[in-house]
C-alpha positions as CSV (number, residue, x, y, z in Angstrom):
1,X,0.0,0.0,0.0
2,X,1.4,3.3,-1.1
3,X,0.6,6.3,1.1
4,X,0.3,9.5,-0.9
5,X,3.0,12.2,-0.1
6,X,0.3,14.8,0.8
7,X,-0.9,12.5,3.6
8,X,2.7,11.8,4.8
9,X,3.4,15.5,5.0
10,X,0.5,15.8,7.5
11,X,2.7,13.7,9.9
12,X,5.0,16.7,10.4
13,X,4.0,19.2,13.1
14,X,4.2,22.5,11.4
15,X,6.2,25.1,13.5
16,X,8.0,22.4,15.5
17,X,11.5,23.0,13.9
18,X,13.7,24.7,16.4
19,X,17.4,25.0,17.3
20,X,18.6,23.5,20.5
21,X,22.0,23.7,22.3
22,X,23.5,20.8,20.3
23,X,21.7,21.0,17.0
24,X,18.0,21.2,16.0
25,X,14.8,19.2,16.4
26,X,11.4,18.8,15.0
27,X,8.3,16.7,15.7
28,X,6.1,14.3,13.9
29,X,2.7,13.0,15.0
30,X,1.3,9.8,13.5
31,X,-2.3,10.4,12.5
32,X,-2.6,7.6,9.9
33,X,-2.0,4.1,11.3
34,X,0.3,2.6,13.9
35,X,3.5,1.2,12.4
36,X,6.9,-0.2,13.2
37,X,10.0,1.5,11.9
38,X,12.6,-1.0,10.7
39,X,14.9,1.5,8.9
40,X,15.5,5.2,8.7
41,X,17.6,7.1,6.2
42,X,19.7,10.1,7.1
43,X,17.7,13.3,7.6
44,X,18.4,15.9,5.0
45,X,18.0,19.6,5.5
46,X,18.3,21.8,2.4
47,X,20.1,18.9,0.8
48,X,22.6,18.4,3.6
49,X,22.6,14.9,5.0
50,X,23.1,14.4,8.7
51,X,24.6,11.1,10.0
52,X,22.2,8.5,11.5
53,X,24.4,8.3,14.6
54,X,23.6,12.0,15.2
55,X,19.9,11.5,15.0
56,X,17.9,10.6,18.2
57,X,14.3,9.6,17.8
58,X,12.1,9.7,20.9
59,X,8.5,9.3,22.0
60,X,6.7,8.3,25.1
61,X,7.7,4.7,24.2
62,X,11.4,5.3,24.4
63,X,14.4,6.7,22.6
64,X,16.7,5.3,19.9
65,X,19.6,6.5,17.7
66,X,18.9,6.5,14.0
67,X,21.7,4.0,13.2
68,X,20.3,1.5,15.8
69,X,16.9,1.0,14.1
70,X,16.8,-2.3,12.3
71,X,14.4,-5.2,11.7
72,X,15.7,-6.7,14.9
73,X,15.6,-3.4,16.8
74,X,12.4,-1.7,15.7
75,X,10.9,1.6,16.9
76,X,7.1,1.8,17.4
77,X,5.2,4.6,15.7
78,X,1.9,4.7,17.4
79,X,-1.1,6.8,16.4
80,X,-1.4,10.0,18.4
81,X,2.1,10.0,19.9
82,X,4.5,12.9,19.3
83,X,7.8,11.7,18.0
84,X,10.8,14.1,18.4
85,X,13.7,13.9,16.0
86,X,16.7,15.5,17.5
87,X,19.7,16.0,15.1
88,X,23.0,16.8,16.7
89,X,25.2,19.2,14.9
90,X,25.3,22.9,14.0
91,X,22.1,24.9,14.6
92,X,20.2,25.9,11.5
93,X,20.3,29.5,10.3
94,X,17.2,31.6,10.6
95,X,14.8,31.2,7.7
96,X,13.0,28.6,5.7
97,X,14.3,25.0,5.5
98,X,13.3,21.9,3.5
99,X,13.5,18.7,5.5
100,X,13.6,15.3,3.7
101,X,12.4,12.4,5.8
102,X,12.6,8.7,4.7
103,X,11.9,5.6,6.7
104,X,10.8,2.0,6.2
105,X,8.0,0.4,8.2
106,X,7.3,-3.3,8.5
107,X,3.6,-2.6,7.6
108,X,3.8,-0.5,4.4
109,X,7.4,-0.3,3.3
110,X,9.2,2.9,2.5
111,X,7.7,6.2,3.4
112,X,9.5,9.3,2.0
113,X,8.4,12.9,2.0
114,X,9.7,16.4,2.4
115,X,8.4,19.4,4.4
116,X,9.2,23.0,4.7
117,X,9.4,24.9,8.0
118,X,11.1,28.0,9.4
119,X,13.2,28.9,12.3
């Protein structure tokens, strides 16, 4: 089952992009269907790729580093839960940014979409 990009973009919480002491973060909220992440690709902002080991994904269910997600070490994506993606690195400059997000779930396969938000 292929989920249309316009629906995937609704997972992003608009206005959640912000700089933090050691990088930046943004939030997703699953409003489609519960799933299980088995892979995540590096987050890209304005075409710049950030290493998976610098990406921390967290929700009320726990926390995991991007490079630790696998078929054997999955991450639940439950409906209604906020998911924070914290990317360690340099803060982003003020202005508009395009974020590319791509992950694979056990249930529907690869989900890839981009969003635009501002700091």
